[in-house]
C-alpha positions in Angstrom: -3.2 284.0 297.5 -6.1 281.8 298.3 -7.7 278.9 296.4 -10.7 281.0 295.4 -8.6 283.7 293.7 -6.8 281.0 291.7 -10.1 279.3 290.6 -11.7 282.4 289.2 -9.1 283.0 286.4 -8.9 279.3 285.7 -12.7 279.1 285.3 -12.7 282.2 283.0 -10.1 280.5 280.7 -12.1 277.3 280.7 -15.4 279.1 280.0 -13.8 281.0 277.1 -12.4 277.8 275.6 -15.7 275.9 275.9 -17.6 278.8 274.4 -15.1 279.0 271.5 -15.3 275.3 270.8 -19.1 275.1 271.1 -20.1 278.2 269.1 -23.1 277.5 266.9 -22.6 276.7 263.2 -23.4 279.5 260.8 -27.0 279.6 259.7 -27.6 279.0 255.9 -28.3 282.7 255.5 -25.1 283.8 257.3 -23.1 281.3 255.3 -24.6 282.6 252.0 -23.9 286.2 253.0 -20.3 285.4 254.1 -19.4 283.4 250.9 -21.3 284.7 247.9 -19.0 286.4 245.4 -15.9 285.2 247.2 -13.3 282.4 246.9 -11.9 280.4 249.8 -9.0 277.9 250.1 -9.4 274.8 252.3 -6.6 273.5 254.4 -6.5 270.5 256.7 -5.8 271.3 260.4 -2.1 271.9 260.8 -1.4 271.9 257.1 0.9 274.7 255.6 -0.7 274.6 252.2 -4.4 274.4 251.1 -5.6 271.3 249.2 -8.4 273.0 247.4 -10.4 276.1 246.8 -14.0 277.0 246.1 -15.6 280.0 244.4 -19.1 280.8 245.7 -21.3 282.2 242.9 -24.8 283.8 243.1 -27.7 281.5 243.2 -25.9 279.0 245.5 -23.7 277.8 242.7 -20.1 276.8 243.3 -16.9 275.9 241.5 -14.4 273.6 243.2 -10.7 273.2 242.4 -8.3 270.6 243.8 -5.5 273.2 243.0 -3.8 270.7 240.8 -4.4 272.2 237.4 -7.2 269.8 236.6 -10.7 270.7 235.4 -12.9 272.4 238.0 -16.0 270.8 239.3 -19.2 272.8 239.1 -22.0 272.3 241.6 -24.5 273.9 243.9 -25.2 274.0 247.6 -28.4 273.5 249.5 -29.6 273.2 253.1 -30.5 269.8 254.7 -31.3 269.9 258.4 -29.3 273.1 258.9 -26.2 271.6 257.2 -24.7 273.1 254.1 -24.6 270.3 251.5 -22.8 270.4 248.1 -23.6 268.4 245.0 -21.2 268.5 242.0 -21.8 267.6 238.4 -19.2 264.9 238.6 -20.7 263.3 241.7 -24.4 263.4 242.8 -23.7 262.4 246.4 -24.3 265.3 248.8 -21.3 266.3 250.9 -22.6 268.1 254.0 -20.7 270.5 256.2 -21.1 272.8 259.2 -19.3 276.1 258.9 -18.2 278.2 261.8 -17.1 281.9 262.1 -13.8 282.3 263.8 -11.8 285.3 264.9 -9.4 284.8 262.0 -11.8 283.5 259.3 -13.9 280.4 259.0 -13.6 276.7 259.8 -15.7 273.8 258.3 -16.4 270.4 259.6 -17.4 267.5 257.3 -20.6 265.9 258.6 -20.9 262.8 256.3 -18.7 260.8 258.7 -20.0 259.0 261.7 -17.0 259.9 263.8 -16.2 263.5 264.5 -14.1 264.9 261.8 -11.5 267.7 262.3 -12.3 271.3 261.3 -10.8 272.5 258.1 -9.5 276.0 257.8 -10.9 278.4 255.2 -9.0 281.4 254.0 -10.4 284.0 251.6 -8.2 284.5 248.6 -8.1 286.7 245.5 -6.2 284.1 243.5 -7.8 282.5 240.5 -8.8 278.9 240.7 -6.3 276.4 239.2 -8.5 275.0 236.5 -8.2 273.9 232.9 -11.0 274.2 230.5 -12.8 276.9 228.4 -14.3 278.9 231.3 -11.1 279.5 233.3 -8.2 278.8 230.9 -5.2 276.9 232.0 
């Protein structure tokens, strides 16, 4: 076996890894199509349990739950420089993310930090949001 035959498979693995890591973020239109009418849980990288869930409603409206039985936060999302930004009724500060399609779902990277943040894992769920209040019950 010569050096060249070893390098070709190694290059193929490297190119696949680089491509997977640098895939472009979903466009706002693709994000809207992938999420509207659905609910996704959010989990930190390596976590076994999600820390929150969000329901994506028509008209770019959202409902967030910390999955702790507390009142849900209502908000909306909008586009700012190709980022998907969320504003909630409890906090008017935009929280901007990039979302990526993956083979097994979606990931999201929080973009409000100066340092590179890890990608969070999103998983679609049929479970109800864990909220108290008149809209969702307790």
